[in-house]
C-alpha positions as CSV (number, residue, x, y, z in Angstrom):
1,X,34.8,87.0,165.3
2,X,36.9,84.0,164.1
3,X,34.8,81.0,163.3
4,X,35.9,77.5,163.9
5,X,37.3,76.0,160.7
6,X,35.1,73.3,159.1
7,X,36.2,69.7,158.7
8,X,38.1,69.3,155.5
9,X,36.8,67.0,152.7
10,X,38.3,63.5,152.2
11,X,41.1,63.6,149.6
12,X,40.5,60.1,148.2
13,X,36.8,60.8,147.8
14,X,37.7,64.0,146.0
15,X,39.9,62.0,143.6
16,X,37.0,59.6,142.9
17,X,34.7,62.7,142.4
18,X,37.2,63.9,139.7
19,X,37.0,60.6,137.9
20,X,33.2,60.8,138.0
21,X,33.5,64.1,136.1
22,X,35.8,62.5,133.6
23,X,33.3,59.6,133.2
24,X,30.6,62.2,132.6
25,X,32.5,63.3,129.5
26,X,31.9,59.8,128.1
27,X,28.1,60.5,128.3
28,X,28.1,63.8,126.5
29,X,26.4,63.7,123.1
30,X,28.5,66.6,121.8
31,X,31.7,64.6,122.3
32,X,32.7,62.4,119.3
33,X,32.0,58.7,120.0
34,X,35.6,57.4,119.9
35,X,36.6,60.2,122.2
36,X,33.8,59.2,124.6
37,X,35.3,55.7,124.6
38,X,38.7,57.3,125.3
39,X,37.3,59.0,128.4
40,X,36.1,55.6,129.6
41,X,39.7,54.3,129.2
42,X,41.1,57.4,131.0
43,X,38.9,56.6,134.0
44,X,40.4,53.1,134.1
45,X,43.9,54.4,133.9
46,X,43.3,56.9,136.6
47,X,41.7,54.3,138.9
48,X,44.7,52.0,138.4
49,X,46.9,54.7,139.8
50,X,44.4,55.5,142.5
51,X,44.6,51.9,143.8
52,X,48.3,51.6,143.2
53,X,49.2,54.7,145.2
54,X,46.4,56.5,147.0
55,X,44.3,53.6,148.2
56,X,47.5,51.6,149.1
57,X,48.6,54.6,151.2
58,X,45.3,54.6,153.0
59,X,45.7,51.0,153.9
60,X,49.2,51.6,155.1
61,X,48.0,54.6,157.2
62,X,45.2,52.6,158.8
63,X,47.7,50.1,160.2
64,X,49.6,52.8,162.1
65,X,48.7,53.2,165.8
66,X,46.6,56.2,166.4
67,X,46.0,56.8,162.7
68,X,43.4,59.3,161.5
69,X,42.4,56.8,158.9
70,X,39.9,54.3,160.2
71,X,38.5,51.1,158.7
72,X,35.2,53.0,158.2
73,X,37.1,55.5,156.0
74,X,38.5,52.7,153.9
75,X,35.1,51.0,153.6
76,X,33.5,54.3,152.5
77,X,36.1,55.0,149.9
78,X,36.1,51.4,148.6
79,X,32.3,51.6,148.4
80,X,32.5,54.8,146.3
81,X,35.1,53.1,144.1
82,X,32.8,50.1,143.6
83,X,29.9,52.4,142.6
84,X,32.0,54.4,140.2
85,X,33.4,51.3,138.4
86,X,29.9,49.9,138.1
87,X,28.7,53.1,136.5
88,X,31.7,53.1,134.2
89,X,30.9,49.7,132.9
90,X,27.3,50.7,132.6
91,X,28.3,53.6,130.3
92,X,30.5,51.3,128.3
93,X,27.9,48.6,127.7
94,X,24.7,50.6,127.5
95,X,25.8,53.8,125.8
96,X,29.2,53.4,124.0
97,X,28.9,49.9,122.6
98,X,25.4,50.3,121.1
99,X,26.5,53.6,119.4
100,X,29.6,52.0,118.0
101,X,27.4,49.2,116.6
102,X,25.3,51.8,114.8
103,X,28.5,53.1,113.2
104,X,29.4,49.7,112.0
105,X,32.1,49.2,114.6
106,X,31.6,46.0,116.6
107,X,33.4,43.8,119.1
108,X,32.5,40.2,118.4
109,X,32.4,37.5,121.1
110,X,32.8,33.9,120.1
111,X,29.0,33.4,120.0
112,X,28.7,36.4,117.6
113,X,31.3,35.3,115.1
114,X,30.3,33.5,111.9
115,X,32.0,30.4,110.6
116,X,34.6,32.4,108.5
117,X,35.4,34.6,111.5
118,X,35.8,31.6,113.8
119,X,38.1,30.0,111.3
120,X,40.2,33.2,111.1
121,X,40.4,33.5,114.9
122,X,41.3,29.8,115.3
123,X,44.2,30.3,112.9
124,X,45.3,33.5,114.6
125,X,45.2,31.7,118.0
126,X,47.2,28.8,116.7
127,X,49.8,31.0,115.0
128,X,50.2,34.1,117.2
129,X,48.8,33.3,120.7
130,X,49.1,29.6,121.7
131,X,52.9,29.4,121.3
132,X,53.2,32.2,124.0
133,X,50.8,30.7,126.5
134,X,52.1,28.5,129.4
135,X,49.2,27.0,131.4
136,X,50.3,26.1,134.9
137,X,48.4,23.3,136.7
138,X,48.6,23.9,140.5
139,X,49.9,21.2,142.9
140,X,52.7,21.2,145.5
141,X,55.3,21.2,142.8
142,X,53.6,23.9,140.9
143,X,52.5,26.6,143.4
144,X,50.4,29.6,142.6
145,X,52.6,31.6,140.2
146,X,53.9,35.1,140.7
147,X,51.3,37.5,139.3
148,X,52.6,40.9,138.3
149,X,50.8,44.1,138.9
150,X,48.0,44.7,136.4
151,X,48.9,41.7,134.3
152,X,46.1,39.7,132.7
153,X,45.5,36.0,133.6
154,X,42.9,33.3,133.4
155,X,41.9,31.1,136.3
156,X,40.5,27.7,135.2
157,X,38.7,24.8,136.9
158,X,39.2,21.5,135.0
159,X,37.3,18.2,135.1
160,X,38.8,14.8,135.9
161,X,42.4,14.0,136.7
162,X,45.6,15.2,135.1
163,X,47.9,13.0,133.0
164,X,49.5,11.6,136.1
165,X,46.2,10.6,137.7
166,X,46.1,13.4,140.3
167,X,43.1,15.4,141.2
168,X,44.5,18.9,140.6
169,X,41.6,20.9,139.2
170,X,42.9,24.6,139.2
171,X,45.1,26.0,136.5
172,X,46.4,29.5,135.8
173,X,47.1,30.9,132.4
174,X,49.2,34.0,132.0
175,X,48.5,36.3,129.1
176,X,51.8,37.9,127.9
177,X,51.9,41.7,127.7
178,X,53.5,41.5,124.2
179,X,50.2,40.3,122.7
180,X,47.7,42.9,121.4
181,X,44.6,43.1,123.5
182,X,42.4,44.1,120.5
183,X,42.6,42.4,117.1
184,X,41.0,43.8,114.0
185,X,39.6,41.2,111.6
186,X,40.5,41.5,107.9
187,X,37.9,43.0,105.5
188,X,37.2,39.7,103.8
189,X,35.6,38.3,106.9
190,X,34.1,41.5,108.3
191,X,31.0,41.8,106.1
192,X,31.5,45.5,105.4
193,X,31.9,46.6,109.0
194,X,34.9,47.2,111.2
195,X,35.0,44.0,113.3
196,X,37.2,43.5,116.3
197,X,37.9,40.7,118.7
198,X,39.4,40.9,122.2
199,X,42.4,38.7,123.0
200,X,40.5,37.4,126.0
201,X,37.7,36.3,123.8
202,X,40.2,34.5,121.5
203,X,41.8,32.7,124.4
204,X,38.5,31.9,126.0
205,X,37.2,30.2,122.8
206,X,40.3,27.9,122.8
207,X,41.0,27.4,126.4
208,X,40.5,23.6,126.2
209,X,43.2,23.3,123.6
210,X,45.6,24.2,126.4
211,X,44.5,21.2,128.5
212,X,44.3,18.1,126.2
213,X,42.1,15.3,127.6
214,X,40.3,17.6,130.1
215,X,37.3,19.8,130.0
216,X,37.1,23.4,131.2
217,X,34.3,23.4,133.8
218,X,34.6,27.1,134.7
219,X,37.0,30.0,134.2
220,X,37.5,33.7,134.6
221,X,39.9,36.4,133.5
222,X,41.4,38.2,136.4
223,X,43.8,41.1,137.2
224,X,45.4,42.1,140.4
225,X,46.4,45.7,141.3
226,X,49.4,46.1,143.7
227,X,50.9,48.8,145.8
228,X,53.3,50.3,143.3
229,X,55.1,53.1,145.2
230,X,58.8,52.5,145.0
231,X,60.1,52.5,148.6
232,X,63.8,53.5,148.7
233,X,65.5,54.8,151.8
234,X,67.6,57.5,150.2
235,X,69.6,58.1,153.4
236,X,70.7,54.5,153.4
237,X,71.6,53.9,149.7
238,X,75.0,54.8,148.2
239,X,73.7,55.3,144.7
240,X,70.0,56.2,144.2
241,X,70.0,55.3,140.5
242,X,71.2,51.8,141.1
243,X,68.8,51.4,144.0
244,X,65.8,52.5,141.9
245,X,66.9,50.3,139.0
246,X,66.8,47.2,141.2
247,X,63.5,48.4,142.8
248,X,61.8,48.6,139.4
249,X,61.8,44.8,139.1
250,X,60.2,44.3,142.6
251,X,57.6,47.1,142.1
252,X,55.4,44.7,140.0
253,X,55.0,42.4,143.0
254,X,54.0,44.7,145.8
255,X,51.2,44.0,148.2
256,X,47.9,43.3,146.4
257,X,45.1,45.9,147.0
258,X,42.5,45.1,144.4
259,X,41.3,41.9,142.5
260,X,39.2,42.3,139.3
261,X,37.3,39.4,137.8
262,X,34.5,39.2,135.3
263,X,31.0,39.2,136.8
264,X,30.4,35.6,135.7
265,X,33.4,34.3,137.7
266,X,32.1,31.4,139.9
267,X,32.2,32.1,143.7
268,X,34.6,29.2,144.2
269,X,37.2,30.7,141.9
270,X,36.9,34.3,143.2
271,X,37.2,32.9,146.7
272,X,40.3,31.0,145.8
273,X,41.9,34.0,144.2
274,X,41.2,36.2,147.2
275,X,42.9,33.7,149.5
276,X,45.9,33.6,147.2
277,X,46.3,37.3,147.3
278,X,45.3,37.6,151.0
279,X,42.5,40.1,150.2
280,X,39.2,40.7,151.9
281,X,35.9,40.4,150.0
282,X,35.6,44.2,149.7
283,X,38.7,44.1,147.5
284,X,36.9,42.0,144.8
285,X,35.6,44.0,141.8
286,X,33.3,42.0,139.5
287,X,33.1,43.8,136.2
288,X,30.7,43.4,133.3
289,X,33.3,43.4,130.5
290,X,37.0,43.3,130.0
291,X,38.9,43.6,133.3
292,X,41.2,46.2,131.8
293,X,39.3,48.9,129.8
294,X,42.6,50.8,129.4
295,X,43.6,48.5,126.6
296,X,40.6,49.5,124.5
297,X,42.7,52.5,123.5
298,X,44.0,50.0,120.9
299,X,40.5,49.8,119.4
300,X,40.4,53.6,119.1
301,X,43.8,53.6,117.4
302,X,42.8,50.8,115.0
303,X,39.4,52.2,114.0
304,X,39.2,54.0,110.7
305,X,36.6,56.7,111.5
306,X,38.1,60.3,111.7
307,X,34.6,61.7,112.0
308,X,34.3,60.0,115.3
309,X,37.3,61.8,116.8
310,X,38.0,65.3,117.8
311,X,38.8,67.5,114.8
312,X,42.7,67.7,114.9
313,X,44.0,70.8,116.7
314,X,47.1,72.3,115.3
315,X,48.9,74.6,117.8
316,X,49.7,78.1,116.6
317,X,53.3,79.4,116.4
318,X,53.3,82.7,118.3
319,X,54.4,84.8,115.3
320,X,53.5,88.1,116.8
321,X,55.5,87.6,120.0
322,X,58.3,85.3,118.6
323,X,58.7,85.7,114.9
324,X,60.1,82.6,113.2
325,X,62.7,84.6,111.2
326,X,64.2,86.0,114.4
327,X,66.6,84.2,116.7
328,X,65.1,83.6,120.2
329,X,68.0,85.3,122.0
330,X,67.5,88.4,119.9
331,X,63.8,88.6,120.7
332,X,64.2,87.8,124.4
333,X,66.5,90.7,125.0
334,X,63.5,92.9,124.2
335,X,61.2,91.3,126.8
336,X,59.6,88.1,128.1
337,X,57.5,85.8,125.9
338,X,54.6,83.8,127.3
339,X,53.4,80.5,125.6
340,X,50.0,79.1,126.3
341,X,50.0,75.4,125.4
342,X,48.4,73.6,123.7
343,X,46.8,76.6,121.9
344,X,50.2,77.8,121.1
345,X,52.9,75.5,119.9
346,X,55.6,73.9,122.1
347,X,57.9,74.1,119.2
348,X,59.4,77.5,120.2
349,X,60.8,75.8,123.3
350,X,62.4,73.1,121.2
351,X,63.7,75.8,118.9
352,X,65.1,77.8,121.9
353,X,67.1,74.8,122.9
354,X,68.1,73.9,119.4
355,X,69.5,77.4,118.8
356,X,71.4,77.1,122.1
357,X,72.9,73.8,121.0
358,X,73.9,75.1,117.6
359,X,75.2,78.5,118.7
360,X,79.0,78.5,119.3
361,X,78.6,81.4,121.8
362,X,76.4,79.3,124.1
363,X,78.7,77.9,126.8
364,X,76.4,76.2,129.2
365,X,72.9,74.6,129.3
366,X,71.1,73.5,132.5
367,X,67.8,71.7,132.6
368,X,65.5,69.9,135.0
369,X,64.0,66.6,133.8
370,X,60.9,65.3,135.3
371,X,58.6,63.6,132.7
372,X,60.1,63.8,129.2
373,X,59.0,60.3,127.9
374,X,61.1,57.5,126.5
375,X,61.6,59.4,123.3
376,X,62.5,63.1,123.6
377,X,63.8,65.6,121.1
378,X,64.9,67.8,124.0
379,X,67.0,65.1,125.6
380,X,68.5,64.3,122.2
381,X,69.5,68.0,122.0
382,X,71.0,68.0,125.4
383,X,73.1,65.0,124.4
384,X,74.2,66.7,121.2
385,X,75.1,69.8,123.3
386,X,77.4,67.8,125.5
387,X,79.0,66.1,122.4
388,X,79.7,69.6,121.1
389,X,81.7,70.4,124.2
390,X,79.1,72.6,126.0
391,X,78.8,72.4,129.7
392,X,75.5,70.5,130.2
393,X,74.0,70.0,133.6
394,X,70.8,67.9,133.9
395,X,68.9,67.6,137.1
396,X,67.1,64.3,136.6
397,X,64.2,63.4,138.9
398,X,64.6,59.6,139.2
399,X,61.5,59.3,141.4
400,X,59.0,60.7,139.0
401,X,56.3,58.0,139.5
402,X,56.0,55.5,136.7
403,X,58.7,57.4,134.7
404,X,61.6,56.1,136.7
405,X,62.9,53.8,134.1
406,X,62.8,56.3,131.3
407,X,64.6,58.9,133.4
408,X,67.2,56.5,134.5
409,X,67.9,55.6,130.9
410,X,68.2,59.3,130.0
411,X,70.5,59.9,133.0
412,X,72.8,57.1,131.8
413,X,72.9,58.4,128.2
414,X,73.7,61.9,129.3
415,X,76.5,60.8,131.6
416,X,77.9,58.7,128.7
417,X,78.6,61.9,126.7
418,X,80.0,63.8,129.6
419,X,77.0,65.8,130.9
420,X,76.9,66.5,134.6
421,X,73.9,64.7,136.0
422,X,72.6,65.2,139.5
423,X,69.5,63.7,141.0
424,X,68.2,66.6,143.1
425,X,68.0,66.6,146.9
426,X,67.7,63.5,149.1
427,X,64.1,63.3,150.3
428,X,62.7,65.8,147.9
429,X,61.4,65.4,144.3
430,X,62.6,68.0,141.8
431,X,59.4,69.0,140.2
432,X,60.4,72.5,139.0
433,X,60.5,73.0,135.3
434,X,63.6,75.1,134.4
435,X,65.9,75.5,131.4
436,X,68.8,77.9,131.6
437,X,71.2,78.9,128.8
438,X,74.4,80.9,129.4
439,X,75.7,82.7,126.3
440,X,78.9,84.8,125.7
441,X,78.0,88.1,124.1
442,X,79.9,91.2,122.9
443,X,81.4,92.8,119.8
444,X,84.3,91.0,118.1
445,X,87.5,92.2,119.6
446,X,85.6,94.0,122.4
447,X,84.6,93.1,125.9
448,X,82.5,90.0,126.4
449,X,79.8,89.5,128.9
450,X,77.8,86.4,129.9
451,X,74.1,86.7,129.5
452,X,71.5,84.2,130.6
453,X,68.3,83.1,128.9
454,X,65.7,80.8,130.5
455,X,62.5,78.9,130.1
456,X,60.2,78.3,133.0
457,X,57.0,76.3,132.8
458,X,54.0,75.0,134.7
459,X,54.2,71.7,132.9
460,X,56.7,69.1,131.7
461,X,59.3,69.1,129.0
462,X,57.3,66.7,126.9
463,X,56.2,67.7,123.4
464,X,53.5,65.0,123.3
465,X,51.7,66.0,126.5
466,X,52.2,69.7,125.5
467,X,49.5,69.0,122.9
468,X,47.1,67.5,125.4
469,X,47.7,69.6,128.6
470,X,47.0,73.3,129.2
471,X,50.2,74.9,130.5
472,X,52.0,78.2,130.6
473,X,55.7,78.6,129.5
474,X,57.8,81.7,129.9
475,X,60.9,82.5,127.9
476,X,62.9,85.3,129.5
477,X,66.2,87.1,129.7
478,X,65.4,89.0,132.8
479,X,68.7,89.3,134.7
480,X,67.1,89.0,138.2
481,X,65.0,86.0,137.3
482,X,67.7,84.2,135.3
483,X,70.2,84.8,138.2
484,X,67.7,83.2,140.6
485,X,67.3,80.2,138.3
486,X,71.1,79.8,138.1
487,X,71.3,79.9,141.9
488,X,68.7,77.1,142.2
489,X,70.7,74.9,139.8
490,X,73.9,75.7,141.9
491,X,72.1,74.7,145.1
492,X,70.8,71.5,143.6
493,X,74.3,70.5,142.6
494,X,76.3,71.8,145.6
495,X,73.7,71.4,148.3
496,X,74.9,74.8,149.7
497,X,72.8,77.6,150.9
498,X,71.5,79.8,148.1
499,X,71.6,83.6,148.1
500,X,68.2,85.3,148.8
501,X,66.2,85.2,145.6
502,X,65.1,88.4,143.9
503,X,62.1,87.1,141.9
504,X,61.8,83.4,142.1
505,X,59.9,81.6,144.9
506,X,61.4,78.2,145.8
507,X,59.8,75.3,147.7
508,X,60.4,74.0,150.2
509,X,62.0,77.2,151.5
510,X,59.7,80.2,151.1
511,X,56.9,79.5,148.5
512,X,54.4,78.3,151.0
513,X,55.2,81.3,153.3
514,X,54.8,83.7,150.4
515,X,51.4,82.3,149.4
516,X,50.2,82.7,153.1
517,X,51.6,86.2,153.1
518,X,49.6,87.1,150.0
519,X,46.5,85.7,151.5
520,X,47.1,87.6,154.7
521,X,47.3,90.9,152.7
522,X,44.0,90.1,150.9
523,X,42.4,89.3,154.3
524,X,43.7,92.6,155.8
525,X,42.4,94.5,152.8
526,X,39.0,92.9,153.2
527,X,38.8,93.8,156.9
528,X,39.6,97.4,156.0
529,X,36.8,97.5,153.4
530,X,39.1,97.7,150.4
531,X,39.1,95.5,147.3
532,X,40.0,91.9,148.2
533,X,40.2,89.2,145.6
534,X,41.7,85.8,145.1
535,X,41.5,83.6,141.9
536,X,43.5,80.4,142.0
537,X,43.9,77.8,139.2
538,X,45.6,74.6,140.3
539,X,45.3,70.8,139.8
540,X,44.7,70.1,143.5
541,X,44.0,72.0,146.8
542,X,44.8,69.9,149.8
543,X,47.2,71.8,152.1
544,X,45.4,72.5,155.4
545,X,47.2,75.8,156.2
546,X,46.5,77.3,152.8
547,X,42.9,76.2,153.0
548,X,42.5,77.8,156.4
549,X,44.1,81.0,155.1
550,X,41.6,81.0,152.2
551,X,38.7,80.5,154.7
552,X,39.9,83.5,156.8
553,X,40.1,85.6,153.7
554,X,36.5,84.7,152.8
555,X,35.2,85.3,156.3
556,X,36.9,88.7,156.2
557,X,34.9,89.6,153.1
558,X,37.2,88.7,150.2
559,X,35.7,87.3,147.0
560,X,37.4,84.0,146.2
561,X,37.2,81.8,143.1
562,X,39.1,78.5,143.0
563,X,39.5,76.6,139.7
564,X,40.6,73.2,140.9
565,X,40.7,70.5,138.3
566,X,41.1,67.5,140.7
567,X,41.0,67.0,144.4
568,X,39.8,70.0,146.5
569,X,39.5,69.5,150.3
570,X,38.0,72.9,151.0
571,X,34.2,72.8,151.5
572,X,32.8,75.8,149.7
573,X,29.5,77.7,150.2
574,X,29.0,76.9,153.9
575,X,26.9,79.7,155.3
576,X,28.9,82.1,157.4
577,X,32.1,80.0,156.9
578,X,32.9,79.7,153.2
579,X,30.0,81.3,151.5
580,X,32.3,83.8,149.6
581,X,34.3,80.9,148.3
582,X,33.3,79.3,145.0
583,X,35.0,76.1,143.7
584,X,34.7,74.9,140.1
585,X,36.4,72.2,138.1
586,X,36.8,72.3,134.3
587,X,37.0,68.9,132.5
588,X,37.2,69.3,128.7
589,X,39.1,68.1,125.7
590,X,42.5,69.1,127.2
591,X,43.8,68.2,130.7
592,X,43.9,71.4,132.8
593,X,47.4,71.6,134.1
594,X,48.5,75.3,134.5
595,X,48.9,76.8,137.9
596,X,48.1,80.4,138.3
597,X,47.7,82.4,141.5
598,X,46.1,85.9,141.5
599,X,45.8,88.2,144.5
600,X,44.4,91.7,144.8
601,X,44.6,93.7,148.1
602,X,43.6,97.2,147.0
603,X,42.8,99.4,144.1
604,X,46.3,100.4,142.8
605,X,48.3,98.7,140.2
606,X,50.9,97.8,142.9
607,X,48.2,96.1,144.9
608,X,48.0,92.9,142.9
609,X,50.3,89.9,142.2
610,X,50.1,87.0,139.8
611,X,52.3,84.0,140.1
612,X,52.9,81.1,137.7
613,X,54.1,77.9,139.3
614,X,55.0,74.3,138.8
615,X,53.4,73.6,142.2
616,X,49.9,72.7,143.2
617,X,48.6,73.9,146.6
618,X,49.4,70.6,148.3
619,X,51.7,70.0,151.3
620,X,53.8,67.6,149.3
621,X,54.5,70.3,146.7
622,X,55.2,73.0,149.2
623,X,57.4,71.0,151.6
624,X,58.6,67.8,150.0
625,X,59.5,68.9,146.5
626,X,61.7,71.4,144.7
627,X,59.2,73.7,143.1
628,X,59.4,77.2,141.6
629,X,56.9,80.0,141.3
630,X,57.6,83.3,139.6
631,X,55.8,86.6,139.4
632,X,54.5,88.1,136.2
633,X,55.5,91.8,136.5
634,X,54.7,93.0,133.0
635,X,51.2,94.5,133.2
636,X,50.3,93.4,129.6
637,X,51.4,89.9,130.1
638,X,49.6,89.8,133.5
639,X,46.4,90.9,131.9
640,X,46.8,88.4,129.1
641,X,47.1,85.6,131.7
642,X,43.9,86.9,133.5
643,X,42.1,87.0,130.2
644,X,43.2,83.5,129.0
645,X,43.7,81.4,132.2
646,X,41.3,82.8,134.7
647,X,38.3,84.8,133.3
648,X,37.2,82.3,130.6
649,X,37.2,79.5,133.1
650,X,35.1,81.5,135.6
651,X,32.5,81.9,132.8
652,X,32.7,78.4,131.4
653,X,29.2,76.9,131.2
654,X,30.0,73.8,129.1
655,X,32.9,72.0,130.7
656,X,32.7,73.4,134.2
657,X,31.4,71.8,137.4
658,X,30.5,73.5,140.7
659,X,31.6,71.9,143.9
660,X,29.0,71.6,146.6
661,X,29.6,71.9,150.4
662,X,29.6,68.1,150.8
663,X,32.3,67.6,148.2
664,X,30.0,66.4,145.4
665,X,29.8,68.3,142.1
666,X,27.1,69.6,139.9
667,X,27.5,70.5,136.2
668,X,27.1,74.2,135.5
669,X,24.3,74.8,133.1
670,X,24.3,77.9,130.9
671,X,24.9,79.1,127.4
672,X,27.4,76.4,126.5
673,X,30.5,78.6,126.7
674,X,33.7,76.6,126.8
675,X,37.0,78.2,127.8
676,X,39.0,75.7,125.9
677,X,37.0,76.0,122.7
678,X,37.2,79.7,122.9
679,X,41.0,79.6,123.2
680,X,41.2,77.1,120.3
681,X,39.2,79.6,118.1
682,X,41.4,82.5,119.3
683,X,44.6,80.6,118.3
684,X,43.2,78.8,115.3
685,X,45.9,78.3,112.6
686,X,44.7,80.2,109.5
């Protein structure tokens, strides 16, 4: 009997639940103190993006006729956001700050500073800050200024009349982004401690100096968050790069969705700001501390206390599988190499590309670019390859959210040296991670052949994040797989139909269909009483069809474990509906980012499949992006992936959380086993 599928969980609430798990890291006594503060900052950064994108999308959806998003949904999500932010500031003020004080690390407000410190701050204000501040008194000739997304401002109420005898009481002070938000006082005025002052405190102490002849009656710092999705009609623009370049300037002034003020902000001023930004009362967030905790990362960086940070982790070069003394091409002709970041180094990927650039027999290099950062050794190598006369093709995803400007700059630099740059497919983001090298091989004077070598990855071509995110990379010379990769690059450039792939799964064409087929085979095996197993590791699970296919598998008798770092809309452990489905989330030192899908539909070696992928199990990844997934056919490599990316996480009892049927999470209590820590020990540099 087929049961009615349950109602899926709310995606936005699932995202907030994930951030609650991140905040819980800030409360762990076994996490170094400055790292606990960093988790507080990460929550703020995540919530900024949540409001800029997800919550803004909810508001847009609610305005559409017949929308499934109701005002009650918005109120519920906003209420949970308010509650989470209140908890975040509670952790910051009641747990982190007192512990920092115990360690001799202190943030001094004006009232806390002694005479020598006040004198130093006054000189700093006069020299470094005041020349950059432009207070704007509001009147008909000075309307409320443009306030950019997430920029810091003060709103001030003044006494008396201005210099021209008019009764304009409200002024706005913009705080330039170029100013540091955290300032470390010199040792001579710190009394043996590490003393910091926040820029807001410096300005607050000297506000009246900006308004000669008037008194400051009340004030508050404030910050507005705006809808920051770049809206470009790709069908209508002649040049996507130029359209996005112009759109970057207007992004900062999208529709306001959230207003943050300090909790001491007078009602009169908060009401005035809400009116200016056309926001309801529910969009006001009163916080007990700085309105932008993200910038406290500066304090972490400035603090001299290595014992309060994680012990540095040095990724291991995979000497056994990829000896340093051997050329990558020579090794890959003998078989594939898997790299498990950040436990293993990302440097072999850089070395692979460097060898290709320096090798005169390499004729062509093709690579996708999604998030590489504003500085990238890989992009520098591609530019050098083009300068050396190699055929270089770069598929640059210009719409990688918040990386648009960096990617546009790389595209222009690549084009300037003669590389062929394409921007993927109109309407689809190119999220696949592929690097393909074509090399001419053969004996001198003999017949030459062209051989391809490739790198595929679940993560980005970014050496910095490769030290912080868990991902799987695959270096291969497999003829079928590299041929498929070449066909994808051809299709992205020519827009023509590609030949049927032999190994590679490509979204939006057949990846989703193949995942559904694998689940159907597992379901059938369960109905026949044979072994039926699914283990999935992804960042998010929100695609309704895949969720329903998982539910059918579970109802047929398959055992299903889902390791979902972030949003999961499948309600597990519902009696008779999803009681064979277990969902866990692992939040530890590293950001879980690898995507691994394992299926077993029988007892034989041929009755299992394991795929690595750049795609999460979300509708956008399956239908609105260029994504790849590839099977791991070598039994030893497949077992290694099971042993490193699946089994340890299913037994984690330190960093793991169990999802409950209502979408809330409960920390798994046990012997304190951590998958990440175990992998760090396994790959420790001797």
